[in-house]
mmCIF file of the N, C-alpha and C atoms, coordinates in Angstrom:
data_MODEL
# 
_entry.id   MODEL 
# 
loop_
_atom_site.group_PDB 
_atom_site.id 
_atom_site.type_symbol 
_atom_site.label_atom_id 
_atom_site.label_alt_id 
_atom_site.label_comp_id 
_atom_site.label_asym_id 
_atom_site.label_entity_id 
_atom_site.label_seq_id 
_atom_site.pdbx_PDB_ins_code 
_atom_site.Cartn_x 
_atom_site.Cartn_y 
_atom_site.Cartn_z 
_atom_site.occupancy 
_atom_site.B_iso_or_equiv 
_atom_site.pdbx_formal_charge 
_atom_site.auth_seq_id 
_atom_site.auth_comp_id 
_atom_site.auth_asym_id 
_atom_site.auth_atom_id 
_atom_site.pdbx_PDB_model_num 
ATOM 1   N N  . MET A 1 1  ? 0.857   -1.168 0.000  1.00 0.00 ? 1  MET A N  1 
ATOM 2   C CA . MET A 1 1  ? 0.000   0.000  0.000  1.00 0.00 ? 1  MET A CA 1 
ATOM 3   C C  . MET A 1 1  ? 0.907   1.236  0.000  1.00 0.00 ? 1  MET A C  1 
ATOM 4   N N  . THR A 1 2  ? 0.583   2.172  -0.859 1.00 0.00 ? 2  THR A N  1 
ATOM 5   C CA . THR A 1 2  ? 1.389   3.386  -0.939 1.00 0.00 ? 2  THR A CA 1 
ATOM 6   C C  . THR A 1 2  ? 1.100   4.292  0.257  1.00 0.00 ? 2  THR A C  1 
ATOM 7   N N  . THR A 1 3  ? 1.987   5.258  0.453  1.00 0.00 ? 3  THR A N  1 
ATOM 8   C CA . THR A 1 3  ? 1.807   6.214  1.542  1.00 0.00 ? 3  THR A CA 1 
ATOM 9   C C  . THR A 1 3  ? 0.509   6.986  1.363  1.00 0.00 ? 3  THR A C  1 
ATOM 10  N N  . LYS A 1 4  ? 0.220   7.380  0.137  1.00 0.00 ? 4  LYS A N  1 
ATOM 11  C CA . LYS A 1 4  ? -1.000  8.131  -0.135 1.00 0.00 ? 4  LYS A CA 1 
ATOM 12  C C  . LYS A 1 4  ? -2.243  7.289  0.173  1.00 0.00 ? 4  LYS A C  1 
ATOM 13  N N  . GLU A 1 5  ? -2.219  6.037  -0.203 1.00 0.00 ? 5  GLU A N  1 
ATOM 14  C CA . GLU A 1 5  ? -3.344  5.147  0.082  1.00 0.00 ? 5  GLU A CA 1 
ATOM 15  C C  . GLU A 1 5  ? -3.520  4.940  1.585  1.00 0.00 ? 5  GLU A C  1 
ATOM 16  N N  . LEU A 1 6  ? -2.419  4.796  2.290  1.00 0.00 ? 6  LEU A N  1 
ATOM 17  C CA . LEU A 1 6  ? -2.476  4.629  3.734  1.00 0.00 ? 6  LEU A CA 1 
ATOM 18  C C  . LEU A 1 6  ? -3.059  5.874  4.401  1.00 0.00 ? 6  LEU A C  1 
ATOM 19  N N  . LEU A 1 7  ? -2.683  7.049  3.930  1.00 0.00 ? 7  LEU A N  1 
ATOM 20  C CA . LEU A 1 7  ? -3.233  8.291  4.459  1.00 0.00 ? 7  LEU A CA 1 
ATOM 21  C C  . LEU A 1 7  ? -4.743  8.364  4.211  1.00 0.00 ? 7  LEU A C  1 
ATOM 22  N N  . TYR A 1 8  ? -5.171  7.911  3.038  1.00 0.00 ? 8  TYR A N  1 
ATOM 23  C CA . TYR A 1 8  ? -6.600  7.890  2.737  1.00 0.00 ? 8  TYR A CA 1 
ATOM 24  C C  . TYR A 1 8  ? -7.338  6.977  3.707  1.00 0.00 ? 8  TYR A C  1 
ATOM 25  N N  . VAL A 1 9  ? -6.800  5.803  3.957  1.00 0.00 ? 9  VAL A N  1 
ATOM 26  C CA . VAL A 1 9  ? -7.445  4.855  4.865  1.00 0.00 ? 9  VAL A CA 1 
ATOM 27  C C  . VAL A 1 9  ? -7.486  5.436  6.285  1.00 0.00 ? 9  VAL A C  1 
ATOM 28  N N  . GLU A 1 10 ? -6.405  6.073  6.704  1.00 0.00 ? 10 GLU A N  1 
ATOM 29  C CA . GLU A 1 10 ? -6.382  6.701  8.033  1.00 0.00 ? 10 GLU A CA 1 
ATOM 30  C C  . GLU A 1 10 ? -7.448  7.797  8.132  1.00 0.00 ? 10 GLU A C  1 
ATOM 31  N N  . ASP A 1 11 ? -7.569  8.611  7.094  1.00 0.00 ? 11 ASP A N  1 
ATOM 32  C CA . ASP A 1 11 ? -8.604  9.645  7.080  1.00 0.00 ? 11 ASP A CA 1 
ATOM 33  C C  . ASP A 1 11 ? -9.997  9.030  7.142  1.00 0.00 ? 11 ASP A C  1 
ATOM 34  N N  . ALA A 1 12 ? -10.217 7.984  6.370  1.00 0.00 ? 12 ALA A N  1 
ATOM 35  C CA . ALA A 1 12 ? -11.522 7.320  6.349  1.00 0.00 ? 12 ALA A CA 1 
ATOM 36  C C  . ALA A 1 12 ? -11.853 6.744  7.725  1.00 0.00 ? 12 ALA A C  1 
ATOM 37  N N  . LEU A 1 13 ? -10.859 6.148  8.386  1.00 0.00 ? 13 LEU A N  1 
ATOM 38  C CA . LEU A 1 13 ? -11.074 5.622  9.737  1.00 0.00 ? 13 LEU A CA 1 
ATOM 39  C C  . LEU A 1 13 ? -11.442 6.738  10.708 1.00 0.00 ? 13 LEU A C  1 
ATOM 40  N N  . GLY A 1 14 ? -10.743 7.850  10.596 1.00 0.00 ? 14 GLY A N  1 
ATOM 41  C CA . GLY A 1 14 ? -11.013 8.988  11.460 1.00 0.00 ? 14 GLY A CA 1 
ATOM 42  C C  . GLY A 1 14 ? -12.410 9.544  11.259 1.00 0.00 ? 14 GLY A C  1 
ATOM 43  N N  . HIS A 1 15 ? -12.818 9.658  10.006 1.00 0.00 ? 15 HIS A N  1 
ATOM 44  C CA . HIS A 1 15 ? -14.155 10.168 9.706  1.00 0.00 ? 15 HIS A CA 1 
ATOM 45  C C  . HIS A 1 15 ? -15.236 9.202  10.197 1.00 0.00 ? 15 HIS A C  1 
ATOM 46  N N  . ALA A 1 16 ? -15.038 7.924  9.972  1.00 0.00 ? 16 ALA A N  1 
ATOM 47  C CA . ALA A 1 16 ? -16.014 6.929  10.424 1.00 0.00 ? 16 ALA A CA 1 
ATOM 48  C C  . ALA A 1 16 ? -16.120 6.941  11.948 1.00 0.00 ? 16 ALA A C  1 
ATOM 49  N N  . GLN A 1 17 ? -14.998 7.059  12.621 1.00 0.00 ? 17 GLN A N  1 
ATOM 50  C CA . GLN A 1 17 ? -15.006 7.093  14.082 1.00 0.00 ? 17 GLN A CA 1 
ATOM 51  C C  . GLN A 1 17 ? -15.704 8.355  14.595 1.00 0.00 ? 17 GLN A C  1 
ATOM 52  N N  . TYR A 1 18 ? -15.464 9.481  13.932 1.00 0.00 ? 18 TYR A N  1 
ATOM 53  C CA . TYR A 1 18 ? -16.117 10.736 14.310 1.00 0.00 ? 18 TYR A CA 1 
ATOM 54  C C  . TYR A 1 18 ? -17.640 10.614 14.180 1.00 0.00 ? 18 TYR A C  1 
ATOM 55  N N  . VAL A 1 19 ? -18.101 10.065 13.059 1.00 0.00 ? 19 VAL A N  1 
ATOM 56  C CA . VAL A 1 19 ? -19.539 9.922  12.836 1.00 0.00 ? 19 VAL A CA 1 
ATOM 57  C C  . VAL A 1 19 ? -20.147 8.958  13.861 1.00 0.00 ? 19 VAL A C  1 
ATOM 58  N N  . MET A 1 20 ? -19.437 7.868  14.177 1.00 0.00 ? 20 MET A N  1 
ATOM 59  C CA . MET A 1 20 ? -19.927 6.941  15.202 1.00 0.00 ? 20 MET A CA 1 
ATOM 60  C C  . MET A 1 20 ? -20.109 7.659  16.538 1.00 0.00 ? 20 MET A C  1 
ATOM 61  N N  . THR A 1 21 ? -19.113 8.444  16.910 1.00 0.00 ? 21 THR A N  1 
ATOM 62  C CA . THR A 1 21 ? -19.167 9.180  18.175 1.00 0.00 ? 21 THR A CA 1 
ATOM 63  C C  . THR A 1 21 ? -20.335 10.157 18.198 1.00 0.00 ? 21 THR A C  1 
ATOM 64  N N  . LYS A 1 22 ? -20.505 10.899 17.120 1.00 0.00 ? 22 LYS A N  1 
ATOM 65  C CA . LYS A 1 22 ? -21.590 11.880 17.054 1.00 0.00 ? 22 LYS A CA 1 
ATOM 66  C C  . LYS A 1 22 ? -22.953 11.197 17.069 1.00 0.00 ? 22 LYS A C  1 
ATOM 67  N N  . CYS A 1 23 ? -23.087 10.068 16.393 1.00 0.00 ? 23 CYS A N  1 
ATOM 68  C CA . CYS A 1 23 ? -24.354 9.334  16.407 1.00 0.00 ? 23 CYS A CA 1 
ATOM 69  C C  . CYS A 1 23 ? -24.676 8.858  17.817 1.00 0.00 ? 23 CYS A C  1 
ATOM 70  N N  . LYS A 1 24 ? -23.672 8.323  18.495 1.00 0.00 ? 24 LYS A N  1 
ATOM 71  C CA . LYS A 1 24 ? -23.881 7.823  19.859 1.00 0.00 ? 24 LYS A CA 1 
ATOM 72  C C  . LYS A 1 24 ? -24.298 8.964  20.785 1.00 0.00 ? 24 LYS A C  1 
ATOM 73  N N  . GLU A 1 25 ? -23.610 10.103 20.696 1.00 0.00 ? 25 GLU A N  1 
ATOM 74  C CA . GLU A 1 25 ? -23.941 11.268 21.519 1.00 0.00 ? 25 GLU A CA 1 
ATOM 75  C C  . GLU A 1 25 ? -25.358 11.760 21.219 1.00 0.00 ? 25 GLU A C  1 
ATOM 76  N N  . THR A 1 26 ? -25.678 11.839 19.940 1.00 0.00 ? 26 THR A N  1 
ATOM 77  C CA . THR A 1 26 ? -26.984 12.349 19.535 1.00 0.00 ? 26 THR A CA 1 
ATOM 78  C C  . THR A 1 26 ? -28.102 11.415 19.981 1.00 0.00 ? 26 THR A C  1 
ATOM 79  N N  . ALA A 1 27 ? -27.899 10.121 19.830 1.00 0.00 ? 27 ALA A N  1 
ATOM 80  C CA . ALA A 1 27 ? -28.936 9.150  20.210 1.00 0.00 ? 27 ALA A CA 1 
ATOM 81  C C  . ALA A 1 27 ? -29.275 9.251  21.692 1.00 0.00 ? 27 ALA A C  1 
ATOM 82  N N  . THR A 1 28 ? -28.285 9.531  22.521 1.00 0.00 ? 28 THR A N  1 
ATOM 83  C CA . THR A 1 28 ? -28.559 9.628  23.962 1.00 0.00 ? 28 THR A CA 1 
ATOM 84  C C  . THR A 1 28 ? -29.378 10.869 24.296 1.00 0.00 ? 28 THR A C  1 
ATOM 85  N N  . GLN A 1 29 ? -29.368 11.860 23.418 1.00 0.00 ? 29 GLN A N  1 
ATOM 86  C CA . GLN A 1 29 ? -30.078 13.110 23.680 1.00 0.00 ? 29 GLN A CA 1 
ATOM 87  C C  . GLN A 1 29 ? -31.480 13.156 23.070 1.00 0.00 ? 29 GLN A C  1 
ATOM 88  N N  . LEU A 1 30 ? -31.777 12.230 22.187 1.00 0.00 ? 30 LEU A N  1 
ATOM 89  C CA . LEU A 1 30 ? -33.068 12.242 21.504 1.00 0.00 ? 30 LEU A CA 1 
ATOM 90  C C  . LEU A 1 30 ? -34.165 11.626 22.357 1.00 0.00 ? 30 LEU A C  1 
ATOM 91  N N  . GLN A 1 31 ? -35.337 12.214 22.276 1.00 0.00 ? 31 GLN A N  1 
ATOM 92  C CA . GLN A 1 31 ? -36.482 11.683 23.001 1.00 0.00 ? 31 GLN A CA 1 
ATOM 93  C C  . GLN A 1 31 ? -37.450 10.963 22.063 1.00 0.00 ? 31 GLN A C  1 
ATOM 94  N N  . ASP A 1 32 ? -37.462 11.348 20.803 1.00 0.00 ? 32 ASP A N  1 
ATOM 95  C CA . ASP A 1 32 ? -38.318 10.705 19.810 1.00 0.00 ? 32 ASP A CA 1 
ATOM 96  C C  . ASP A 1 32 ? -37.753 9.315  19.515 1.00 0.00 ? 32 ASP A C  1 
ATOM 97  N N  . SER A 1 33 ? -38.507 8.274  19.823 1.00 0.00 ? 33 SER A N  1 
ATOM 98  C CA . SER A 1 33 ? -38.003 6.908  19.696 1.00 0.00 ? 33 SER A CA 1 
ATOM 99  C C  . SER A 1 33 ? -37.689 6.520  18.251 1.00 0.00 ? 33 SER A C  1 
ATOM 100 N N  . GLU A 1 34 ? -38.475 7.005  17.307 1.00 0.00 ? 34 GLU A N  1 
ATOM 101 C CA . GLU A 1 34 ? -38.223 6.691  15.894 1.00 0.00 ? 34 GLU A CA 1 
ATOM 102 C C  . GLU A 1 34 ? -36.908 7.309  15.423 1.00 0.00 ? 34 GLU A C  1 
ATOM 103 N N  . LEU A 1 35 ? -36.728 8.564  15.765 1.00 0.00 ? 35 LEU A N  1 
ATOM 104 C CA . LEU A 1 35 ? -35.507 9.272  15.376 1.00 0.00 ? 35 LEU A CA 1 
ATOM 105 C C  . LEU A 1 35 ? -34.294 8.675  16.079 1.00 0.00 ? 35 LEU A C  1 
ATOM 106 N N  . LYS A 1 36 ? -34.452 8.331  17.344 1.00 0.00 ? 36 LYS A N  1 
ATOM 107 C CA . LYS A 1 36 ? -33.365 7.710  18.107 1.00 0.00 ? 36 LYS A CA 1 
ATOM 108 C C  . LYS A 1 36 ? -32.954 6.390  17.452 1.00 0.00 ? 36 LYS A C  1 
ATOM 109 N N  . SER A 1 37 ? -33.944 5.608  17.051 1.00 0.00 ? 37 SER A N  1 
ATOM 110 C CA . SER A 1 37 ? -33.675 4.328  16.395 1.00 0.00 ? 37 SER A CA 1 
ATOM 111 C C  . SER A 1 37 ? -32.924 4.531  15.080 1.00 0.00 ? 37 SER A C  1 
ATOM 112 N N  . LEU A 1 38 ? -33.319 5.533  14.330 1.00 0.00 ? 38 LEU A N  1 
ATOM 113 C CA . LEU A 1 38 ? -32.645 5.836  13.062 1.00 0.00 ? 38 LEU A CA 1 
ATOM 114 C C  . LEU A 1 38 ? -31.183 6.202  13.292 1.00 0.00 ? 38 LEU A C  1 
ATOM 115 N N  . VAL A 1 39 ? -30.916 7.036  14.279 1.00 0.00 ? 39 VAL A N  1 
ATOM 116 C CA . VAL A 1 39 ? -29.541 7.453  14.574 1.00 0.00 ? 39 VAL A CA 1 
ATOM 117 C C  . VAL A 1 39 ? -28.728 6.261  15.075 1.00 0.00 ? 39 VAL A C  1 
ATOM 118 N N  . GLU A 1 40 ? -29.338 5.388  15.855 1.00 0.00 ? 40 GLU A N  1 
ATOM 119 C CA . GLU A 1 40 ? -28.639 4.191  16.323 1.00 0.00 ? 40 GLU A CA 1 
ATOM 120 C C  . GLU A 1 40 ? -28.302 3.267  15.148 1.00 0.00 ? 40 GLU A C  1 
ATOM 121 N N  . GLN A 1 41 ? -29.191 3.193  14.164 1.00 0.00 ? 41 GLN A N  1 
ATOM 122 C CA . GLN A 1 41 ? -28.905 2.401  12.961 1.00 0.00 ? 41 GLN A CA 1 
ATOM 123 C C  . GLN A 1 41 ? -27.731 3.001  12.187 1.00 0.00 ? 41 GLN A C  1 
ATOM 124 N N  . MET A 1 42 ? -27.692 4.323  12.129 1.00 0.00 ? 42 MET A N  1 
ATOM 125 C CA . MET A 1 42 ? -26.576 4.997  11.459 1.00 0.00 ? 42 MET A CA 1 
ATOM 126 C C  . MET A 1 42 ? -25.261 4.672  12.169 1.00 0.00 ? 42 MET A C  1 
ATOM 127 N N  . GLU A 1 43 ? -25.295 4.653  13.501 1.00 0.00 ? 43 GLU A N  1 
ATOM 128 C CA . GLU A 1 43 ? -24.094 4.311  14.266 1.00 0.00 ? 43 GLU A CA 1 
ATOM 129 C C  . GLU A 1 43 ? -23.640 2.885  13.944 1.00 0.00 ? 43 GLU A C  1 
ATOM 130 N N  . THR A 1 44 ? -24.589 1.962  13.877 1.00 0.00 ? 44 THR A N  1 
ATOM 131 C CA . THR A 1 44 ? -24.273 0.571  13.557 1.00 0.00 ? 44 THR A CA 1 
ATOM 132 C C  . THR A 1 44 ? -23.634 0.446  12.177 1.00 0.00 ? 44 THR A C  1 
ATOM 133 N N  . LYS A 1 45 ? -24.172 1.181  11.213 1.00 0.00 ? 45 LYS A N  1 
ATOM 134 C CA . LYS A 1 45 ? -23.612 1.155  9.855  1.00 0.00 ? 45 LYS A CA 1 
ATOM 135 C C  . LYS A 1 45 ? -22.206 1.744  9.833  1.00 0.00 ? 45 LYS A C  1 
ATOM 136 N N  . GLN A 1 46 ? -21.978 2.788  10.623 1.00 0.00 ? 46 GLN A N  1 
ATOM 137 C CA . GLN A 1 46 ? -20.653 3.393  10.688 1.00 0.00 ? 46 GLN A CA 1 
ATOM 138 C C  . GLN A 1 46 ? -19.650 2.438  11.333 1.00 0.00 ? 46 GLN A C  1 
ATOM 139 N N  . LYS A 1 47 ? -20.103 1.662  12.330 1.00 0.00 ? 47 LYS A N  1 
ATOM 140 C CA . LYS A 1 47 ? -19.228 0.665  12.953 1.00 0.00 ? 47 LYS A CA 1 
ATOM 141 C C  . LYS A 1 47 ? -18.799 -0.370 11.922 1.00 0.00 ? 47 LYS A C  1 
ATOM 142 N N  . ALA A 1 48 ? -19.747 -0.779 11.082 1.00 0.00 ? 48 ALA A N  1 
ATOM 143 C CA . ALA A 1 48 ? -19.432 -1.761 10.037 1.00 0.00 ? 48 ALA A CA 1 
ATOM 144 C C  . ALA A 1 48 ? -18.454 -1.167 9.025  1.00 0.00 ? 48 ALA A C  1 
ATOM 145 N N  . LEU A 1 49 ? -18.680 0.072  8.654  1.00 0.00 ? 49 LEU A N  1 
ATOM 146 C CA . LEU A 1 49 ? -17.788 0.750  7.718  1.00 0.00 ? 49 LEU A CA 1 
ATOM 147 C C  . LEU A 1 49 ? -16.391 0.877  8.312  1.00 0.00 ? 49 LEU A C  1 
ATOM 148 N N  . PHE A 1 50 ? -16.322 1.257  9.583  1.00 0.00 ? 50 PHE A N  1 
ATOM 149 C CA . PHE A 1 50 ? -15.045 1.349  10.274 1.00 0.00 ? 50 PHE A CA 1 
ATOM 150 C C  . PHE A 1 50 ? -14.315 0.014  10.237 1.00 0.00 ? 50 PHE A C  1 
ATOM 151 N N  . GLY A 1 51 ? -15.055 -1.052 10.520 1.00 0.00 ? 51 GLY A N  1 
ATOM 152 C CA . GLY A 1 51 ? -14.464 -2.400 10.509 1.00 0.00 ? 51 GLY A CA 1 
ATOM 153 C C  . GLY A 1 51 ? -13.918 -2.783 9.143  1.00 0.00 ? 51 GLY A C  1 
ATOM 154 N N  . ARG A 1 52 ? -14.647 -2.416 8.087  1.00 0.00 ? 52 ARG A N  1 
ATOM 155 C CA . ARG A 1 52 ? -14.170 -2.723 6.729  1.00 0.00 ? 52 ARG A CA 1 
ATOM 156 C C  . ARG A 1 52 ? -12.909 -1.939 6.391  1.00 0.00 ? 52 ARG A C  1 
ATOM 157 N N  . PHE A 1 53 ? -12.908 -0.654 6.740  1.00 0.00 ? 53 PHE A N  1 
ATOM 158 C CA . PHE A 1 53 ? -11.707 0.150  6.492  1.00 0.00 ? 53 PHE A CA 1 
ATOM 159 C C  . PHE A 1 53 ? -10.524 -0.361 7.317  1.00 0.00 ? 53 PHE A C  1 
ATOM 160 N N  . TYR A 1 54 ? -10.784 -0.694 8.565  1.00 0.00 ? 54 TYR A N  1 
ATOM 161 C CA . TYR A 1 54 ? -9.720  -1.205 9.435  1.00 0.00 ? 54 TYR A CA 1 
ATOM 162 C C  . TYR A 1 54 ? -9.158  -2.516 8.883  1.00 0.00 ? 54 TYR A C  1 
ATOM 163 N N  . GLY A 1 55 ? -10.041 -3.299 8.285  1.00 0.00 ? 55 GLY A N  1 
ATOM 164 C CA . GLY A 1 55 ? -9.619  -4.556 7.700  1.00 0.00 ? 55 GLY A CA 1 
ATOM 165 C C  . GLY A 1 55 ? -8.650  -4.382 6.537  1.00 0.00 ? 55 GLY A C  1 
ATOM 166 N N  . LEU A 1 56 ? -8.643  -3.219 5.938  1.00 0.00 ? 56 LEU A N  1 
ATOM 167 C CA . LEU A 1 56 ? -7.708  -2.957 4.840  1.00 0.00 ? 56 LEU A CA 1 
ATOM 168 C C  . LEU A 1 56 ? -6.271  -2.894 5.323  1.00 0.00 ? 56 LEU A C  1 
ATOM 169 N N  . LEU A 1 57 ? -6.118  -2.588 6.597  1.00 0.00 ? 57 LEU A N  1 
ATOM 170 C CA . LEU A 1 57 ? -4.760  -2.508 7.151  1.00 0.00 ? 57 LEU A CA 1 
ATOM 171 C C  . LEU A 1 57 ? -4.238  -3.880 7.414  1.00 0.00 ? 57 LEU A C  1 
# 
């Protein structure tokens, strides 16, 4: 893997981790159960994306 490709993967991991964190924070603050469920699903998808990117290493 080239240095540029590795930097891209590191950036992607950072972005996925940021979105996971924000989803988790937001879900704890929501009172609407439907919206909370949607944000929790987004967090789950971001965890999967993070895992796939991490697997590239």
